[in-house]
N, C-alpha and C positions, 0 to 999 in steps of 0.2 A: 600384529591390526589387530588379531579378531581381539573379543570380550571385556572392549577399552568404550567405558561406560561415558556415553556426549553427556558433557557439562554445560548443558544451553540453559539461560537464565531468561534467554527471553527468547521464542517461536515466531515465525515469520506467518502476518496472516493477510488475508486478501484486500489489496488497497483500501481504501474510502470512493479512492475517487471508481477505482473500480464501481463500487456498488452503485451508487449517484446514475453514474455513469448509462449504468444498465436500465436502473428507471425511469431516465429519459430515452433509452432509446425505446423501449414499452413502450412509453404513451406518446409517446409522436405514429402517424399514421404512415407508412409506408406511402405514399408522395408528397409524404412532408421533403418542404428544400432545407431541411437543415438535418433530418434524417443523417444520412451521409457521413454530414460533419458530428456528427458523436458517435456514428460506431465506429468511424474513424480511431476516432477519441479513445473509443473504448479497445481494440484492436491490436493499438499501440499498447496500452497504459496491461492490458491482457498480458500479448508477447514478453516484455521487462517481468512481469510477473514470474511469467511461463521460462526465464533468464533467471531471477534468482531464486528458484526452484531445482531447477538443472546443477547449477553453485550449491546452493543446500546436499541436494544430492551424494557432491561425491564429497562433501566435505563428512558428512558419514561413514566413508570409506576406507577415512586415515584413520593413527593413530591419534590425536590430539590431545591430550590427557593432562598435556602438558595448561592448556589453555583452558577461557572460558568466555563461552560465544552469544553475543546478542546481534538478533537480528537487524534488522529494521526500523531505526531509531534518527528519533524528532528532534533536537535540541535549542529551546530556548540557549541564543545570549547576544547581549549587545545588539538590541532591536533588531534580532532577525533570527533567523533559523537557521543548522545546519544539517544535514542528511548523511546517516553510513549505512550506507545497504546489511555491511557483514563487520563487525568487532568480534578482532579477537584476544583479550585479555590474556595477561602470562606474566610471572612474577618477574621473567625481564624484559618485554619488550608488547606494546600493545601491534597489530595489525590492522587498520581500515581498510575493508574492498568498498570497491565501488564497479556494481555491474550497471556493464553497457549490453542493452543485447539490439546492436546492429547489424546488418546485412552487407554484402557485400566484401568493394573490399577496402578497406583503410587505410588509411599511409598515413605515422604518427609524424608529425611536424616539431618536437617539441620547440623547437630555435624559430620560431612564430608561435607557439602558442595555441596550436591548432591541430584540426584530424578531418583528415579530408577521404569521404564516403563519396565510391564511384560506384553506380547502382543503375543497371538498365537503361548507359548511357551515359546517363546525366552526373553530375559532378558536383556537390557537397558539401559544404565547411564546418567544421561543429568546433564548438572549442577543446582543447587541450585533457584530456578524461583528466591526465597523469597530474597534471597544475589541476584541474578540480580538487583530483582525491587529495593531496597536499596541503590544497585549502583547507580541505575538510580537515584535515589529520591536526593544522595547524592551531586553528577553530577549538576542536576536543582540543590539545594543551589547554589552551589560552582560558578553559572554559573550564579545566581539570585546576588547576593554580587557583583562578580564581575562588571554587570552593573546600581553597588551602589542600589541595594535591596532590602533589610530588605527579609527572610523570614517566615511566620508562621511555626507552628511546622507542617514538615510530617509523615505521614503515609501510607507509601509503601501500594500496594493490593496486590497478586494473583489469578487475575479469571482465571477457568476450565472450562472451556466453551468448549465443547466439551459432552454432555447434558447422553452418554452413559459410559463417564468414571468414573472407582472408586477412589478416591483420600481415601490412609491412612494415619492414622499418629501410626505410628507402636511403636517409644516412650516418644506421651503424650506427646509432643513437646507443650507450650503452645500457638508460638512462631506459627507455622501452623497453630495451631486451630482459630487463632486469624489473622489472615491474608489471609488464603487461602480458597474463595469460588467458590460455581455452580452459573453460571450468575443469576439464579433466586434469588438467596439469598444475591441482593446485595445490598438494603436496609436495611434487617438487622446486616449487614454487617459494613455499612456505618455506623447506629445509633445512636449509641455507642462515637462512636470516637465523630461526634454531642453533642453530651448529657459532653463530657470533657471535649474538646474546646470547650468556650464562651469568650472567653475574648477576642475583639477585638483587632490585632495585623495590619495589617491594615485597610488601608480608602478602600469606591470605586472605592475612582479617582485614587489609589494608582494599583487595582486590576485591572485596565483597561488600567493602564498603562504597565502593565507588561502582559498582557495579546497582547495586539500591538507591544508591543520585543519580544513572543515568536513566533506570524503571519511573525512578518517579516523576522525573523535570520532560520523559519523548512525553511529545509533542504529536500524535498523527496528523498529518493531513489532511485537512478537507477544502474542496474548491468551493470558493465565494461565490454563492450562486447568485451573486451579486452582478460578481465580472464572468456568467456561461450568458449571462440579453438572456435568460430564456422566454419561451413562447408561451408561458401560461395558460394564458385565454385559446390554444388550441394543441396543446396535451391532453389527453383524453384519459374523461372520468370513468369510474364502475368499478367492478372489482373483476380481476382476470380470468379465467380461465383455468386450473392447477392441468388441466388434459389435453383443450387444446389450444390455452393463450390465447382464446377471443375474449377478448375486452364485453364486459353488459352481463353478468350473470345475477339472476335476479334470486330476489327473496321469498321461500316460502317459509311459513313459521320460525321454524331452525335450522333450514336450511338454504345452501345457495346452489340455486339449478341453471348450468346452461342450458340458454337456447338450441346451438348449435350443436355442438353434438349430446345432452343427454346426461353432463358429468353431473354427482351432486358432490357437496362439501361440506363441512361445517365451521370449517372455520380461514374457509377461505379468504376474507377480510381481512386478515391476519395481514399478507402480502399486501393486500390492499393499502391496506397503512402505516406500513412501511414502505412502501411507491412513493407515498401524500409527503413525508418523514426525510424520505430524500432530498427532495427537488423543488422544498417550499418550505422546508425547515422544521426546528423540529419541538414543536406546538399547533394543535387542532381543537377546533369546538367545538362544540355537537352540531352546529348550523353547519361547518366544513363540512366534516365527517358526513352528515349526512349527507351533503351539497359532491360532493365525492365521491362519493360509495348511491348513490341514487338508494333514499333510505327516506319512507317521508313520514315517519317517527316518532317524532320527538323521544319520548316512549323506550321504545324501543333501540335507538342511541345509544340513549344514557345505561342503560342493560349493555350492552355488547362492551361500549366503552370501561365502564365496571369489573368487567368479567374477563380484562384485559391490566399487564404489569402496567398500569402507565400512574405519573405518579400528578395528583389534580389538585388544582390551588382554583385559588377563588369563591365565589361563590355561585348560585343559580345561572343565568345566564351571562357570569362573567366567570362560567366556567372554561379554563383551559387543561390540557388532556397532554403532559410530556414523557416522553420516554420513561419509563423505569430498568434500574438494574435489571433485571435478568428480560426488556421483552431484548427479542433478536433483533436492535434492528438492526447491527451491522454480520449476524449471519448468514 
């Protein structure tokens, strides 16, 4: 198992939802009535991402030189999208894996297309994760076919990434036993499929073409800001202090100064501009920049904006700035 280089064609990155929810939580006051709502959204997304990274760790511990791996792909198909958390591709098969960070006791009932979660004395019904990942596999196969690629057999799996979850299979359903696993058991879950499928269906060159297609079509999910119904008039404006997280730093010549802790910074406005793009949409005017950061000078704002990696369109008062390729919007 040692010395095997991981052939990961796409790494997992922090979901854009997390970045957006972080900006919203930062800009809502402590006592705002919707603060808890967005904190809960952020908590769930962070927990899911933590679970996916935990699975990624166990993937790095196994010999999977036969596979090319893509993490976190979202592909448009038939006026919708399908998402696959992790995709293993080999010459003989593909294994899409759906990660679920559920807590508590999880009872699988595939005969009813549902999973029941028992947690803190209550129960909640979820769609069957096995069915979900089988649907994703079917969509992947149809997508590849629509682009003239014949896919090898697909064997979808479900990873329960919360180490404290208890998995139960009350009806002793064979498919639950075959397809559901805890993250540390990934080697023992994929190895039987490697032994089962040994006939080469697609060549290394075809795999490269499939990977290139999936990377080209990948369309990461970004929440629709209109659906979030943000209370824009109640979001805090200003530059956040990177030392004490107080919003309201003041501009003194070339520095931003924090009235609360005395910290100074040359570039604290970059994080504030990122927040603006994340919660207001990815464009800003000089006037909007001044209003959000608390700057009075038009010329000073123009100079600051020109020093950042932003795309510029329009002239004079109609000038609009959008994030450039090197602007760290999602970092």
